C-alpha positions in Angstrom: -18.3 47.7 -12.9 -17.7 49.5 -16.2 -19.7 48.0 -19.0 -16.5 48.0 -21.4 -14.7 45.5 -18.8 -17.3 42.9 -18.8 -16.1 40.9 -21.8 -12.5 41.0 -20.3 -14.2 39.6 -17.1 -15.9 36.9 -18.7 -12.5 35.8 -20.9 -10.7 35.9 -17.7 -13.4 33.5 -15.9 -13.4 31.3 -18.8 -9.5 30.8 -18.6 -9.5 30.4 -15.0 -12.2 27.6 -15.5 -10.3 25.9 -18.3 -6.8 25.9 -16.6 -5.4 22.6 -15.1 -5.1 22.5 -11.4 -1.4 22.5 -10.4 -1.8 19.6 -7.9 -3.0 17.1 -10.2 -0.1 16.3 -12.5 2.6 13.8 -10.9 6.3 14.5 -11.0 6.3 18.1 -12.2 9.6 19.7 -13.4 10.9 16.1 -14.1 11.6 16.8 -17.7 13.7 20.1 -16.6 15.9 18.0 -14.1 19.3 17.9 -14.7 21.5 14.7 -15.1 22.9 15.2 -11.6 19.6 15.5 -10.1 18.4 12.4 -12.0 21.6 10.5 -10.6 20.7 11.8 -6.9 17.2 9.8 -7.1 19.1 6.5 -7.0 18.1 4.5 -3.9 19.7 1.1 -3.0 17.2 -0.8 -1.1 16.6 -4.4 0.2 13.9 -5.4 2.5 14.9 -6.8 5.9 13.2 -9.6 7.6 11.0 -8.8 10.4 9.2 -10.6 13.4 6.0 -12.4 12.1 7.3 -12.9 8.5 6.4 -16.1 7.3 9.4 -17.5 5.1 9.4 -20.1 2.5 13.0 -21.6 2.8 14.4 -24.6 0.8 17.5 -26.2 0.7 18.9 -27.9 -2.3 22.5 -28.9 -3.6 24.5 -31.5 -5.6 24.0 -34.1 -2.8 20.1 -34.3 -2.5 20.3 -37.1 0.0 22.6 -34.7 2.1 20.3 -31.9 2.2 17.0 -33.7 2.7 17.3 -33.4 6.5 17.3 -29.5 6.1 13.8 -29.6 4.5 10.7 -30.1 6.4 8.1 -32.5 5.0 6.0 -31.3 2.0 3.2 -29.0 3.2 0.5 -26.6 1.4 0.4 -23.0 2.4 -2.7 -20.8 1.6 -2.4 -17.0 1.6 -5.4 -14.8 2.5 -7.5 -12.9 -0.2 -4.9 -10.6 -1.7 -3.4 -9.0 -4.7 0.2 -10.0 -5.7 2.6 -8.7 -8.1 0.7 -10.8 -10.6 -2.6 -9.1 -9.9 -3.9 -12.1 -8.2 -7.0 -11.4 -5.7 -8.5 -14.7 -4.9 -6.8 -17.0 -2.2 -4.5 -19.7 -3.8 -1.6 -21.8 -2.8 1.7 -19.9 -3.9 4.1 -22.4 -2.1 5.3 -25.2 -3.7 6.3 -28.3 -2.0 10.1 -27.4 -2.2 9.3 -24.3 0.0 8.6 -24.7 3.5 7.0 -22.1 5.9 9.0 -20.9 8.7 7.6 -18.1 11.2 10.0 -15.6 12.5 9.3 -15.1 16.2 9.2 -12.0 18.1 12.8 -12.0 18.8 14.0 -12.6 15.2 14.6 -16.3 15.4 13.3 -19.3 13.3 13.7 -23.0 14.2 15.4 -24.7 11.5 16.1 -28.5 11.2 19.4 -29.8 12.2 21.0 -26.5 13.2 18.3 -25.3 15.6 17.4 -21.7 16.5 18.6 -19.2 14.0 18.5 -15.3 14.3 17.7 -13.9 10.9 15.6 -10.9 12.0 17.0 -7.7 10.8 18.9 -9.1 7.9 18.1 -8.8 4.4 17.3 -11.9 2.2 20.8 -12.2 0.8 22.3 -11.8 4.2 19.9 -14.6 5.7 20.8 -16.8 2.8 24.6 -16.5 3.3 24.0 -17.2 7.1 22.0 -20.3 6.4 24.4 -21.7 3.7 27.4 -21.1 6.1 25.7 -23.0 8.8 24.4 -25.9 6.5 27.7 -26.2 4.8 29.3 -27.5 8.1 27.2 -30.7 7.4 26.7 -30.6 3.7 29.1 -29.4 0.7 27.9 -26.5 -1.3 24.2 -26.1 -0.1 21.9 -23.8 -2.0 19.4 -21.9 0.0 16.3 -20.2 -1.3 14.3 -17.9 0.6 10.9 -16.2 -0.1 8.7 -14.0 2.0 5.1 -15.6 1.9 3.2 -12.9 3.8 4.7 -9.6 2.7 1.7 -7.1 3.1 1.1 -3.4 2.5 -2.2 -1.8 2.9 -3.5 1.4 0.9 -6.6 3.4 2.4 -8.5 6.5 1.5 -9.1 8.2 -2.0 -8.0 5.3 -4.2 -10.1 3.3 -6.5 -9.3 -0.4 -4.8 -8.3 0.2 -1.3 -7.4 -2.8 0.8 -4.5 -5.0 1.8 -2.2 -6.3 -0.7 -0.1 -9.6 -0.1 2.9 -9.8 -2.4 5.5 -12.3 -3.4 8.0 -9.6 -4.2 9.1 -7.5 -1.4 10.7 -4.8 -3.4 7.9 -2.3 -3.8 7.7 1.3 -4.0 5.0 3.7 -3.1 4.1 4.1 -6.6 3.7 0.4 -7.0 1.2 0.1 -3.9 -0.7 3.1 -5.3 -0.8 1.3 -8.6 -2.1 -1.9 -7.0 -4.9 0.4 -5.5 -6.0 1.5 -8.9 -4.3 4.9 -8.5 -5.7 8.0 -6.9 -9.3 9.1 -7.3 -9.7 12.6 -8.7 -10.5 13.5 -5.2 -7.2 12.2 -3.8 -4.7 14.9 -2.4 -1.6 14.1 -4.2 0.4 16.6 -2.3 -0.1 14.9 0.9 0.0 11.0 0.8 0.6 9.7 4.3 2.9 6.5 4.8 2.3 4.8 8.4 5.1 2.5 9.4 5.8 0.2 12.5 9.3 0.0 13.4 9.8 -2.2 16.3 6.8 -1.0 18.1 7.5 2.5 17.2 5.0 4.6 14.8 6.8 6.3 12.1 4.8 8.9 9.8 6.1 10.2 6.4 4.3 12.4 3.9 4.8 12.2 0.1 4.2 14.9 -2.4 3.5 13.0 -5.8 3.5 16.3 -7.7 7.2 16.7 -6.8 10.3 14.6 -8.0 11.5 14.5 -4.6 9.4 11.6 -4.1 12.0 9.6 -6.0 14.8 10.6 -3.4 12.9 9.6 -0.4 14.4 7.1 2.1 10.6 5.8 2.3 10.2 5.5 -1.3 10.3 1.6 -1.0 8.0 0.2 1.4 8.5 -2.4 4.3 6.3 -5.1 5.8 3.0 -4.0 7.2 3.2 -0.5 5.8 0.1 1.6 5.5 -0.4 4.2 2.8 -3.3 6.8 3.4 -4.4 9.1 0.7 -6.3 12.1 2.2 -9.3 13.5 0.4 -8.9 16.9 -1.1 -10.9 20.1 -0.2 -13.4 19.6 -2.9 -14.3 16.0 -1.6 -14.5 17.4 2.0 -16.9 20.1 1.0 -18.8 17.8 -1.1 -19.3 15.3 1.6 -20.5 18.1 4.1 -22.7 19.5 1.4 -24.2 16.0 0.9 -25.0 15.5 4.5 -26.5 18.8 5.1 -28.6 18.4 2.0 -29.9 14.8 3.1 -30.7 16.2 6.6 -32.7 19.1 5.1 -34.6 17.0 2.5 -35.4 14.6 5.6 -36.8 17.5 7.5 -38.7 19.0 4.7 -40.1 15.7 4.0 -41.2 15.2 7.6 -42.8 18.5 7.8 -44.6 18.1 4.5 -46.0 14.7 5.6 -47.2 16.1 8.9 -49.0 19.1 7.0 -50.6 16.8 4.7 -51.9 14.5 7.5 -53.3 17.8 9.3 -55.1 18.8 5.9 -56.6 15.4 5.6 -57.9 15.5 9.0 -59.2 18.9 8.6 -61.0 18.0 5.4 -62.6 15.0 6.8 -63.6 16.9 10.0 -65.3 19.6 7.7 -67.1 17.0 5.9 
């Protein structure tokens, strides 16, 4: 190397070392997006009721005595340890006595007082409310039905600060909301390849998000569904660091064993010479 080019080499090395990695910043080029591109990011989404959903349903109306037969006796329901939209992590009752739990069976049905088995699986909450109100109105004038999902859950795994399952009282949760509940990605999380695993009627679906791209806002998977799993893959630096640490620990263990053996042999030789 020419001696005159050494200063230039060091300047280039410093600039490269100080540059920000391109795969760290979220939603790049968002400021340069046109209004038409921003409008294309609009997604209309409503969660659908699935088998094994536990729904809190209450019926009210002007005629309280008339709607009473459609409400089960008051019970208390405990949720597992979780985090809700209100950042609650310990187990607490979230169901008031006015909301009764109904478990959706594998065929999408619930057993409802007076009207019997009703299929609401595959419907949105609004559609299920209209269906129940229509059936109950055959017995009571102008009923009001309230439905709340009591066990809506998503799980976040991998390179995040607080991995785990999250139980929510609000079913409208995006991939960004889920990662926020998990404390965001660590610096070692691979932001260009976040995996979503979804169980759709027994069939597994897989989708990858690139959080550095604005395309994440246009994805049909942007809003999560019941029991979705989000996995954040470790980046290359984390993988190499893990391999290096394991190798280093092994080498230290081997060296320590050899040194211990050598020290024992030396002690034996000294004692024999004496």
